[in-house]
C-alpha positions in Angstrom: -77.2 155.8 92.9 -77.5 158.7 90.5 -74.1 160.0 91.6 -72.5 156.6 91.0 -73.9 156.4 87.5 -72.8 159.9 86.7 -69.3 159.3 88.1 -69.1 156.1 86.0 -70.2 158.0 82.9 -67.7 160.7 83.4 -64.8 158.2 83.9 -65.8 156.4 80.7 -65.9 159.6 78.8 -62.5 160.7 80.1 -61.0 157.3 79.3 -62.5 157.5 75.8 -61.1 160.9 75.1 -57.7 159.9 76.5 -57.6 156.9 74.2 -58.6 159.0 71.1 -55.9 161.7 71.9 -53.2 159.1 72.6 -52.9 158.5 68.9 -52.6 162.2 68.1 -48.9 163.0 68.2 -49.0 166.3 66.3 -48.3 168.3 69.4 -45.7 165.9 70.9 -42.1 166.7 70.0 -39.8 163.8 70.0 -36.2 165.0 70.4 -33.3 162.7 69.7 -30.5 162.9 72.2 -27.7 165.0 70.7 -24.4 163.3 71.0 -21.3 165.5 71.2 -17.7 164.7 70.9 -15.4 167.2 72.5 -11.8 167.1 71.4 -9.5 169.4 73.5 -5.9 170.1 72.5 -3.2 172.5 73.4 -1.7 175.1 71.1 1.3 173.0 70.4 0.1 169.6 69.3 2.1 166.3 69.1 1.7 163.7 66.4 -0.5 161.6 68.6 -2.8 164.5 69.4 -3.3 165.2 65.7 -3.9 161.5 65.1 -6.7 161.4 67.8 -8.5 164.1 66.0 -8.0 162.6 62.5 -9.1 159.1 63.7 -12.2 160.5 65.4 -13.3 162.4 62.3 -12.6 159.2 60.3 -15.0 157.2 62.5 -17.7 159.8 62.2 -17.4 160.1 58.4 -17.3 156.3 57.9 -19.9 155.2 60.4 -22.1 158.2 61.4 -22.2 160.4 58.3 -26.0 160.7 58.3 -26.1 161.5 62.0 -23.4 164.1 61.7 -25.2 165.7 58.7 -28.5 166.0 60.5 -26.9 167.3 63.7 -27.5 164.3 65.9 -23.8 163.9 66.4 -21.6 167.0 66.7 -17.8 167.1 66.8 -16.3 170.1 68.5 -12.6 170.8 68.9 -11.3 173.4 71.4 -7.8 174.7 72.2 -7.7 174.1 76.0 -5.2 176.9 76.4 -7.4 179.7 75.0 -9.1 181.9 77.5 -12.3 181.8 75.5 -12.6 178.0 76.3 -11.6 178.3 80.0 -15.2 177.8 81.3 -15.8 174.7 79.1 -12.4 173.2 80.1 -13.3 173.6 83.8 -16.8 172.2 83.2 -15.5 169.2 81.4 -12.8 168.6 83.9 -9.9 168.5 81.4 -6.5 170.2 81.7 -5.1 169.7 78.2 -5.6 167.1 75.5 -8.8 165.1 75.9 -11.4 163.2 74.0 -14.8 163.2 75.6 -18.0 161.7 74.2 -21.3 163.0 75.7 -24.6 161.3 75.1 -27.3 162.9 77.1 -26.3 162.5 80.7 -23.6 159.9 79.9 -20.0 161.2 79.6 -17.3 158.9 78.4 -13.6 159.9 78.6 -11.7 158.3 75.8 -8.5 160.3 76.3 -6.3 157.4 77.4 -7.6 155.1 74.6 -6.9 157.9 72.2 -3.3 158.2 73.3 -2.8 154.4 73.4 -4.3 153.5 70.0 -4.6 156.5 67.7 -1.2 155.9 66.0 -0.5 152.2 66.1 -3.9 150.6 66.6 -6.5 153.0 65.4 -9.2 150.3 64.9 -9.3 149.9 68.7 -9.9 153.7 69.1 -12.6 153.4 66.4 -14.3 150.7 68.4 -14.2 152.7 71.6 -15.7 155.7 69.9 -18.4 153.7 68.2 -19.3 152.0 71.6 -19.4 155.3 73.4 -21.8 156.7 70.8 -24.3 153.8 71.2 
């Protein structure tokens, strides 16, 4: 009987300290998922390739300026033909021009939408980028 009372007392004490410490978040680091937009291009760039980059940057400045400023969203452009970028090109599975949005474990390839919409219907590309960043 003494063992049962002692065990009950210990469980109550542990539960109490767990509840008290649950409110203390000083030692808990909450990291936001960094969102990255990778824009790959070749050395010689066509008008559409340039428009994809321009429209992507426009979406970021108009819709995500705060997130870009504080580093939550990062835009990175790479020349896919440069040897320094070879490893990343292989890792991302691209061979030339590409627009890839990475949010945590989620990878969204917007390359085809970029080529379809960047010049004549940029608002559709904007919507696709915004959706991918959600």
